[in-house]
C-alpha positions as CSV (number, residue, x, y, z in Angstrom):
1,M,-20.9,-3.1,6.0
2,T,-20.2,0.5,6.9
3,L,-17.0,2.3,6.1
4,E,-16.2,2.4,9.8
5,Q,-16.6,-1.3,10.1
6,F,-14.4,-1.8,7.1
7,K,-11.7,0.4,8.5
8,K,-11.4,-1.8,11.6
9,L,-11.3,-4.9,9.4
10,A,-8.8,-3.5,7.0
11,Q,-5.9,-3.8,9.4
12,K,-6.4,-7.6,9.4
13,I,-6.6,-8.0,5.6
14,P,-3.2,-9.0,4.2
15,D,-1.4,-7.0,1.5
16,A,-1.0,-10.3,-0.4
17,P,-2.6,-12.2,-3.3
18,G,-5.7,-14.1,-2.7
19,V,-9.5,-14.5,-3.2
20,Y,-12.0,-12.5,-1.2
21,F,-15.7,-13.0,-0.3
22,F,-18.4,-10.6,0.5
23,L,-20.9,-12.3,2.9
24,A,-24.5,-11.7,3.8
25,K,-25.7,-11.7,7.4
26,N,-26.6,-15.4,7.1
27,K,-23.0,-16.1,5.7
28,K,-24.3,-16.6,2.1
29,V,-21.6,-15.7,-0.4
30,L,-22.7,-12.6,-2.3
31,Y,-19.5,-11.9,-4.4
32,I,-16.1,-13.5,-5.0
33,G,-13.1,-11.8,-6.5
34,K,-9.3,-12.3,-6.8
35,A,-6.6,-9.7,-6.1
36,T,-2.9,-9.1,-6.3
37,S,-3.3,-7.2,-3.0
38,L,-6.4,-8.3,-1.0
39,R,-6.1,-5.2,1.2
40,D,-6.0,-2.7,-1.7
41,R,-8.7,-4.5,-3.7
42,V,-11.2,-4.6,-0.9
43,R,-10.4,-1.0,0.0
44,S,-11.4,0.0,-3.5
45,Y,-15.0,-1.0,-2.9
46,F,-15.4,1.8,-0.3
47,S,-14.5,4.6,-2.7
48,K,-16.9,7.5,-3.0
49,D,-17.4,7.0,-6.8
50,L,-18.1,3.3,-6.7
51,I,-21.4,3.6,-8.5
52,H,-19.5,4.9,-11.6
53,T,-16.5,2.6,-11.4
54,R,-18.1,-0.7,-10.6
55,G,-21.8,-0.2,-11.4
56,P,-25.1,-0.6,-9.5
57,L,-24.9,-4.4,-9.2
58,L,-21.9,-4.3,-6.9
59,V,-23.3,-1.2,-5.1
60,N,-26.4,-3.2,-4.3
61,M,-24.3,-6.2,-3.2
62,L,-22.3,-3.9,-0.8
63,N,-25.6,-2.7,0.8
64,K,-26.4,-6.4,1.6
65,A,-22.9,-7.3,2.7
66,H,-22.4,-7.9,6.4
67,S,-18.8,-9.2,6.5
68,I,-15.7,-10.0,4.4
69,D,-13.6,-13.1,4.3
70,W,-10.6,-14.1,2.3
71,R,-8.2,-16.9,1.4
72,Q,-4.6,-15.8,1.0
73,T,-2.5,-17.5,-1.7
74,D,1.2,-17.7,-2.4
75,S,0.9,-16.2,-5.9
76,V,-1.4,-14.3,-8.2
77,L,-1.5,-17.4,-10.4
78,E,-3.1,-19.5,-7.6
79,A,-5.6,-16.7,-6.8
80,L,-6.7,-16.5,-10.4
81,L,-7.1,-20.3,-10.7
82,L,-9.0,-20.5,-7.4
83,E,-11.3,-17.7,-8.2
84,G,-13.0,-19.5,-11.0
85,S,-13.3,-22.7,-9.0
86,L,-15.0,-20.9,-6.1
87,I,-17.4,-19.0,-8.4
88,R,-18.5,-22.3,-9.9
89,S,-19.1,-23.8,-6.4
90,Y,-20.9,-20.8,-4.8
91,K,-22.5,-19.1,-7.9
92,P,-22.8,-15.7,-6.2
93,D,-25.6,-13.5,-7.5
94,A,-23.3,-10.4,-7.9
95,N,-20.7,-12.1,-10.0
96,T,-21.3,-11.2,-13.6
97,D,-20.6,-14.7,-14.7
98,S,-23.8,-16.0,-13.2
99,K,-25.6,-13.7,-15.6
100,D,-23.7,-14.0,-18.8
101,G,-21.1,-16.7,-18.2
102,K,-21.7,-18.2,-21.6
103,S,-19.1,-15.8,-23.0
104,Y,-16.5,-16.6,-20.3
105,N,-13.7,-19.1,-20.5
106,H,-13.7,-22.4,-18.6
107,V,-10.9,-24.9,-18.1
108,V,-11.8,-28.5,-18.9
109,T,-10.0,-31.8,-18.3
110,T,-11.3,-34.6,-20.5
111,K,-12.2,-38.3,-19.8
112,E,-9.6,-40.0,-21.9
113,E,-6.6,-42.4,-21.5
114,F,-4.5,-39.3,-22.0
115,P,-6.7,-36.4,-20.8
116,Q,-6.6,-33.0,-22.6
117,V,-6.6,-29.6,-20.8
118,L,-8.7,-27.2,-22.8
119,L,-10.0,-23.6,-22.7
120,V,-13.7,-23.7,-23.5
121,R,-16.3,-21.0,-23.7
122,G,-19.4,-21.4,-21.5
123,N,-21.7,-21.8,-24.5
124,E,-19.5,-24.7,-25.8
125,L,-19.6,-26.7,-22.5
126,P,-22.6,-28.9,-23.5
127,Y,-20.6,-30.3,-26.4
128,F,-17.9,-31.5,-24.0
129,E,-20.4,-32.9,-21.4
130,K,-20.0,-36.6,-22.2
131,K,-16.2,-36.5,-22.2
132,T,-15.6,-34.0,-19.4
133,R,-13.6,-35.1,-16.4
134,K,-13.6,-31.8,-14.5
135,V,-14.7,-28.2,-15.3
136,F,-13.3,-25.1,-13.6
137,G,-14.6,-21.6,-14.1
138,P,-16.1,-19.3,-15.3
139,Y,-13.1,-17.0,-15.5
140,P,-14.1,-13.3,-16.1
141,H,-10.4,-12.3,-16.9
142,G,-9.9,-14.0,-20.2
143,L,-6.4,-12.7,-21.1
144,Q,-5.1,-13.2,-17.6
145,L,-6.4,-16.8,-17.7
146,K,-4.5,-17.5,-20.9
147,E,-1.3,-16.1,-19.3
148,A,-1.9,-18.3,-16.3
149,M,-2.3,-21.4,-18.4
150,K,1.0,-20.6,-20.1
151,L,2.7,-20.4,-16.7
152,L,1.0,-23.6,-15.5
153,R,2.0,-25.5,-18.6
154,K,5.6,-24.7,-18.1
155,I,5.4,-26.4,-14.7
156,F,3.2,-29.3,-15.7
157,P,3.3,-30.0,-19.5
158,Y,0.0,-31.4,-20.7
159,R,-1.7,-32.6,-23.9
160,D,-4.1,-30.3,-25.9
161,A,-6.2,-30.9,-29.0
162,K,-3.2,-30.7,-31.3
163,C,-1.5,-33.7,-29.8
164,T,-2.5,-37.2,-30.9
165,P,-1.4,-40.0,-28.4
166,G,1.0,-42.5,-29.9
167,Q,1.3,-40.8,-33.3
168,G,5.1,-41.6,-33.2
169,R,6.4,-38.2,-34.1
170,P,6.7,-35.3,-31.6
171,C,4.0,-32.7,-31.8
172,F,5.0,-29.0,-31.9
173,N,4.4,-28.6,-28.1
174,R,6.6,-31.6,-27.4
175,Q,9.4,-30.0,-29.4
176,I,9.2,-26.9,-27.1
177,G,8.7,-28.8,-23.9
178,L,5.0,-28.1,-23.3
179,C,3.8,-31.7,-24.0
180,P,5.3,-34.5,-21.8
181,G,5.6,-36.9,-24.7
182,V,2.0,-38.3,-25.0
183,C,2.5,-38.2,-28.8
184,T,5.7,-40.1,-28.8
185,G,4.8,-42.7,-26.1
186,E,7.4,-41.4,-23.7
187,I,4.9,-41.3,-20.8
188,S,2.4,-43.9,-19.5
189,S,-1.2,-43.1,-19.0
190,A,-0.9,-43.7,-15.3
191,E,2.0,-41.3,-14.9
192,Y,0.4,-38.7,-17.1
193,K,-2.9,-38.8,-15.2
194,K,-0.9,-37.9,-12.1
195,T,0.1,-34.6,-13.8
196,I,-3.6,-34.0,-14.7
197,R,-4.5,-34.6,-11.1
198,H,-1.9,-32.1,-9.9
199,I,-3.3,-29.5,-12.3
200,E,-6.8,-30.1,-11.0
201,L,-5.7,-29.8,-7.4
202,L,-4.1,-26.4,-8.2
203,F,-7.4,-25.2,-9.6
204,E,-9.0,-26.3,-6.3
205,G,-6.5,-24.3,-4.3
206,K,-4.7,-27.4,-2.9
207,K,-1.1,-26.6,-3.7
208,K,0.2,-28.2,-0.4
209,Q,-1.4,-31.5,-1.5
210,V,0.4,-31.3,-4.9
211,L,3.8,-30.6,-3.2
212,A,3.3,-33.5,-0.9
213,S,2.6,-35.8,-3.8
214,L,5.7,-34.5,-5.7
215,Q,7.9,-35.1,-2.7
216,K,6.6,-38.6,-2.2
217,D,7.1,-39.5,-5.9
218,M,10.6,-37.9,-5.9
219,K,11.7,-40.1,-3.0
220,A,10.3,-43.2,-4.8
221,A,12.2,-42.2,-7.9
222,V,15.4,-41.8,-6.0
223,K,14.9,-45.2,-4.3
224,A,14.4,-46.8,-7.7
225,E,17.5,-45.0,-9.0
226,D,15.4,-43.2,-11.7
227,F,17.4,-40.1,-11.2
228,E,16.1,-38.4,-14.4
229,R,12.5,-38.7,-13.1
230,A,13.6,-37.4,-9.7
231,V,15.2,-34.3,-11.2
232,E,12.1,-33.5,-13.2
233,L,9.9,-33.9,-10.1
234,R,12.3,-31.7,-8.1
235,R,12.0,-29.0,-10.9
236,Q,8.3,-29.1,-10.7
237,A,8.2,-28.7,-6.9
238,F,10.7,-25.9,-7.0
239,A,8.8,-24.1,-9.8
240,L,5.6,-24.4,-7.9
241,Q,7.1,-22.9,-4.8
242,H,8.7,-20.1,-6.8
243,I,6.1,-19.1,-9.3
244,H,7.3,-16.1,-11.4
245,D,3.9,-14.7,-12.3
246,V,5.2,-11.2,-13.2
247,S,2.8,-11.2,-16.2
248,L,-0.1,-11.4,-13.8
249,I,1.2,-9.1,-11.1
250,K,-0.1,-5.8,-12.5
251,E,-2.0,-2.9,-11.1
252,E,-5.1,-4.9,-11.8
253,Y,-7.3,-1.8,-11.5
254,K,-6.7,-2.1,-7.7
255,K,-6.2,1.7,-7.3
256,G,-9.4,2.4,-9.1
257,P,-9.7,4.8,-12.1
258,V,-7.7,8.0,-12.3
259,H,-10.4,10.5,-11.7
260,N,-9.9,12.8,-14.7
261,R,-8.4,10.2,-17.1
262,I,-10.4,9.9,-20.4
263,E,-9.4,7.3,-22.9
264,A,-10.6,7.7,-26.5
265,Y,-10.6,5.1,-29.3
266,D,-10.8,5.4,-33.0
267,I,-10.5,3.1,-36.0
268,A,-9.0,4.1,-39.4
269,H,-8.8,2.4,-42.8
270,L,-9.2,3.0,-46.5
271,A,-11.9,0.8,-48.1
272,G,-11.0,-1.9,-45.5
273,S,-7.3,-1.9,-46.1
274,A,-4.5,-1.0,-43.6
275,V,-7.0,-1.2,-40.7
276,V,-5.6,0.3,-37.5
277,G,-6.9,1.4,-34.1
278,V,-5.6,3.8,-31.5
279,M,-6.0,4.8,-27.9
280,V,-5.3,8.3,-26.7
281,V,-5.4,9.7,-23.1
282,V,-6.5,13.1,-21.8
283,E,-6.0,13.9,-18.1
284,D,-7.1,17.2,-16.5
285,G,-7.6,18.8,-19.9
286,M,-4.1,17.8,-21.2
287,A,-3.3,15.3,-23.9
288,Q,-0.9,12.7,-22.5
289,K,0.9,11.8,-25.7
290,S,3.4,9.5,-24.0
291,E,0.5,7.2,-23.2
292,Y,-1.0,7.1,-26.7
293,R,-1.1,3.5,-28.1
294,M,-1.3,2.1,-31.7
295,F,-2.9,-1.2,-32.6
296,K,-2.5,-3.0,-35.9
297,I,-5.8,-4.8,-36.4
298,K,-5.2,-8.6,-36.6
299,S,-8.6,-10.4,-36.5
300,A,-11.4,-8.1,-37.5
301,K,-12.1,-8.0,-41.2
302,G,-11.6,-4.8,-43.2
303,G,-14.6,-2.5,-42.9
304,D,-15.8,-4.1,-39.6
305,D,-15.3,-1.0,-37.5
306,T,-17.1,-2.4,-34.4
307,G,-15.2,-5.6,-34.7
308,A,-11.9,-3.7,-34.8
309,L,-13.0,-1.6,-31.8
310,R,-13.7,-4.8,-29.8
311,E,-10.3,-6.1,-30.8
312,V,-8.5,-2.9,-29.7
313,L,-10.4,-2.8,-26.4
314,S,-9.7,-6.4,-25.7
315,R,-6.0,-6.0,-26.3
316,R,-5.9,-2.8,-24.2
317,L,-7.6,-4.5,-21.3
318,G,-4.9,-7.1,-21.3
319,H,-2.6,-4.3,-20.0
320,D,-3.7,-4.2,-16.4
321,E,-0.6,-2.2,-15.6
322,W,-2.0,0.8,-17.4
323,P,-4.2,3.1,-15.2
324,S,-7.9,2.6,-15.5
325,P,-9.8,5.5,-17.1
326,R,-12.7,7.4,-15.6
327,I,-14.5,7.5,-19.0
328,I,-14.1,5.7,-22.3
329,A,-15.0,7.7,-25.4
330,V,-15.7,6.1,-28.7
331,D,-16.2,7.6,-32.1
332,G,-19.9,6.9,-32.9
333,S,-23.1,6.2,-31.2
334,K,-25.2,3.1,-30.3
335,A,-23.3,0.5,-32.3
336,Q,-19.9,1.6,-31.1
337,I,-21.0,2.0,-27.5
338,N,-22.6,-1.5,-27.5
339,A,-19.5,-3.0,-29.0
340,A,-17.3,-1.4,-26.3
341,Q,-19.7,-2.4,-23.5
342,K,-19.7,-6.0,-24.6
343,V,-15.9,-6.2,-24.2
344,L,-16.1,-4.5,-20.7
345,N,-18.8,-7.0,-19.7
346,E,-16.5,-9.9,-20.7
347,Y,-13.8,-8.6,-18.4
348,G,-16.3,-7.8,-15.6
349,I,-15.2,-4.2,-15.6
350,Q,-17.6,-1.2,-15.1
351,I,-16.3,1.9,-16.8
352,P,-18.8,4.5,-18.3
353,I,-18.7,4.8,-22.1
354,V,-19.7,7.8,-24.1
355,G,-20.0,8.2,-27.9
356,V,-19.2,11.3,-30.0
357,T,-21.5,11.6,-33.0
358,K,-20.5,13.6,-36.1
359,D,-22.2,15.5,-38.8
360,E,-21.7,14.9,-42.6
361,R,-18.5,17.0,-42.4
362,H,-17.2,14.9,-39.5
363,R,-17.7,17.7,-37.0
364,P,-18.8,16.8,-33.5
365,R,-22.6,17.0,-33.2
366,A,-23.4,15.5,-29.8
367,I,-22.0,13.4,-26.9
368,V,-24.1,10.4,-26.2
369,G,-24.1,8.8,-22.7
370,D,-24.6,9.6,-19.0
371,R,-25.4,13.3,-18.9
372,A,-24.4,13.7,-15.3
373,L,-21.0,12.2,-16.1
374,I,-20.6,14.2,-19.3
375,K,-21.4,17.5,-17.6
376,D,-18.3,19.7,-17.1
377,R,-16.2,17.2,-19.2
378,E,-17.5,18.0,-22.7
379,R,-14.3,19.9,-23.6
380,D,-12.0,17.0,-22.4
381,I,-14.1,14.4,-24.2
382,L,-14.1,16.3,-27.5
383,L,-10.4,16.9,-27.2
384,A,-9.8,13.2,-26.6
385,N,-12.0,12.3,-29.6
386,A,-10.3,14.8,-31.9
387,E,-6.8,13.5,-30.8
388,A,-7.9,9.9,-31.4
389,H,-9.1,10.8,-34.9
390,R,-5.9,12.7,-35.7
391,F,-3.7,10.0,-34.3
392,A,-5.6,7.2,-36.1
393,I,-5.4,9.0,-39.5
394,T,-1.6,9.5,-39.0
395,Y,-1.0,5.9,-38.1
396,H,-3.2,4.7,-40.9
397,R,-1.3,6.7,-43.5
398,K,2.0,5.3,-42.1
399,R,0.6,1.7,-42.4
400,S,-0.6,2.4,-45.9
401,R,2.7,3.7,-47.1
402,K,4.5,0.7,-45.5
403,E,2.1,-1.8,-47.1
404,S,2.4,-0.2,-50.5
405,G,6.2,-0.1,-50.3
406,L,6.3,3.7,-50.2
407,R,8.4,5.7,-47.7
């Protein structure tokens, strides 16, 4: 599809959430994606620097694309849920999940009297095969999926692995309203399976069918004078029609990267203690200190610098409202670049990564990465790297003093 053809089509694409499809001449689905704004997201594929922002796989896909189609949804939540279901159905070659989906999350409902709803990695799916009722995914956007499941569970409380049916005492999720009472026997298997079916239909993009079912059950509950049940059904129907998915409505990289934005990352610790990570930003040769961010390392073990870097990047990429960088700079070479690349792959994001290597006195020795991209940006990359090191040391010392009880 040429830029001119797209410009004609762009007027028809809605500025609304949904799922979009790039199609070959024979209507074969080449790629599927979800968007907060279908119009803005599709427009981003026709930017001049696409090869750097999205990578050669998608550039090759665009060369084969003959047309674009889309399915508008009422919310970002519905778009995200539907994306994984459609990727599983069509298995488009250009979706990164078809290459390394073993690392991506899937949503599984189980074959049980009281089915569970679980998040499962692709490489763990075989262990659930015998007790799987339905599988949805893969979902490239891991943190967004977790946010989506939190929203969904508030509308339709369900059982997870921490809830044992009929145990007599309420599980923790029952106490906070996220389990419908499977543990305490407050809900029958038949009634609970209706909830599971509603969740499955939402993943299939069939919200209208869910609403029709809720309306039917609500009328039946009123007729039977089960007013408490009718009120709960009305709450679910209202919540489904007024989804507040603010946590998912973010910039979502839809505007593409800021052309001269460089984000640099560094990890600091002392013999594995008080481990911290930082992100700094340089734009047009100027340090943007208001956009610096600090990360207290939570999961990586002390001394595991690449593990800490992966954690920092994963947490940073959960903030889709932050502008996307043109370049990511890490302190180190192959190991650090590979660690950062692994995280970007999990999110299905293509951003060039460079590494700054140091000599024995911690002075910059070389910048490793795409030479064409580095050219004319050496000064900014080195500034970002130096700022990241300075900021990381400052934050580490602050954490060390706090942990030791010093001021």
